[in-house]
N, C-alpha and C positions, 0 to 999 in steps of 0.2 A: 408111637405113631397112630395109636387108636383115638387120641384125643381130637384130632382135627375134624374128622367126619361128623362127630357129635356136635362140635361148635357150629359147623355148617348147618346141620339139621335144626339146631335150636335157633339159628339166625333166621332160617326159613319160616319157622313156626312164628316167630315174633313178627316177621313181615306180614304174614297172612293175617295175624290177629289185629295188626295195625291198620289194615285197610278196611274201612267201614263199608257196608253195603249201600246201595243208592237209597234205600228207605231210611237207613240210619242217618246218611248225609242230610236227607230231606227233613227229618225230625230235628236234627241239630240246627239247621237253617231256620226252621220255623220257630224254635225255642228262642233263638237269638233275637229274631224279629218281635216275638212276643214280649221278651224282657225289655227291649228297647222301646217298645210301644207303651209299656206301663211304668218304666222307671221315670222318676221325675227330674233327674239330672239333665244337664245340657250336653253331655257327652255320649257318644256312641259306644256301646260295649260290643266286643267280639268274642268269638269262641277262643278259649285258651286251651282247654283239654276236654276230651270226651272219654268217660269212664264207664265201666260196668255195663257195657252194651249187652242186651239180651235181645234175641230175635227168634221168635217161635212161630211156626205155621201150623194152622189147623184147617179143617175143611172150610171154615168161614173166612179165613184170611190170614193176615200176618200181624203178630204183636211185636211191637218194638218198645223197648225201655232203655233209657240212657240218662246219665247225669252229665250235664254240660257245665264246666266251670268257665266263667266269663272273665274278661279283663277290660278295664277301662281304656279307651284309646284317646289319642289327641284330637280326633275328629268331632266337631260340634254337630248336634243333631240337625240343625237347620242348614248346614253346609251341603252344597250339591255333591261334593267329592266324598264318596263313601268307601272307595277302594284304597289300598295301601295306607290304612290308618295305623299309626304307630301305637303299640301298646305301652301303657304306663304301669310298669311291672310293680311299683311299690304301693299301688293303690289297693283298695279292697277288692276281693275277688268273689263276687256272688256266685252261686251255683243254682242250677235248675234241674229238677227231676222231671222227666217227661215220659209219659206212657201213651202210645198211640196204637190204634187198631186199624189196619187198612184192609179193604175188601180184596177180592181175588181178581178184579178186572185188570185189563192190560195196562191202563194208567190208574194205579191204585187210588181209591178214594178213602178219605178218612171216615171210618164208621163212628169212632169215639176217641176222645183224647183227654188227658189230664195233665196239667203242668203246675209245678210248684217252685217258685223262685225265692231265694233269700240268701242271707249270709251263709257260707257253707257250714258253720258250726250249727246253724239252726235247722238244717236238714238232717242232722244227726240226733236231734232230740227225740227221746223215745216216743212221745205222743205224736209228734209230727211224722216220724218214720212209720208209726202204726197206721196213721190216716193215709199216708202215701201208698202203703202196701194195699190197704183196703180198696182205695180208689183204683189202683192199678189193676187189681184183680177184676174189678167190675168192667174196666176198659177191655181187658183181655177177653171177657166173656161176650163182648158186644158181637152181635151177628150170629152167634151160635144157635143151632136149630132149636134148642130147648127154650128159646125166647120167642114166644108167639108174636111179639111186636114186630120183628123183622120178617117173618115168613108166615103170614096169616093163612095162606092157602094150603100149606104143606100137609098138616094133619088131616084135613078133610080129604085131601088127594090120596094119601097113603091108606086111609081107612076104606076108601070107595073102591079100591082095586079088588078084582075077583080073587078069591082064595085059591 
């Protein structure tokens, strides 16, 4: 009789993990638009899966990283109807890695971002993975106080205070 509660708990954990935050949803949407904007085919791609979501907050804002797997749909790019596009499951499934840094405002603005799309096996190549990690670290650091680019007056201000 002990098995049942555990299964229920595990089910709840899975449920929580499966619901992305508003910022993650926003990044996933932007990535799909970005891919559709630069892919040269005639068909619209849509989100098939979102994996490996990372979301970290610091004093300068929120960093979001995720991998979005896309799937080609039956909708043509020039067609006005973009909703309820059927997925063509047997086609290639490109993937995009996205890293975004949002500021702390009520409607978060993008401080910096990096996106890399390609065939999913391509994102696993060591050199590309390494570059992606380096780029994402730089994105996460955007807006931090150690960067005089974002807060030019801060240091002068903190030095000028009476001891």
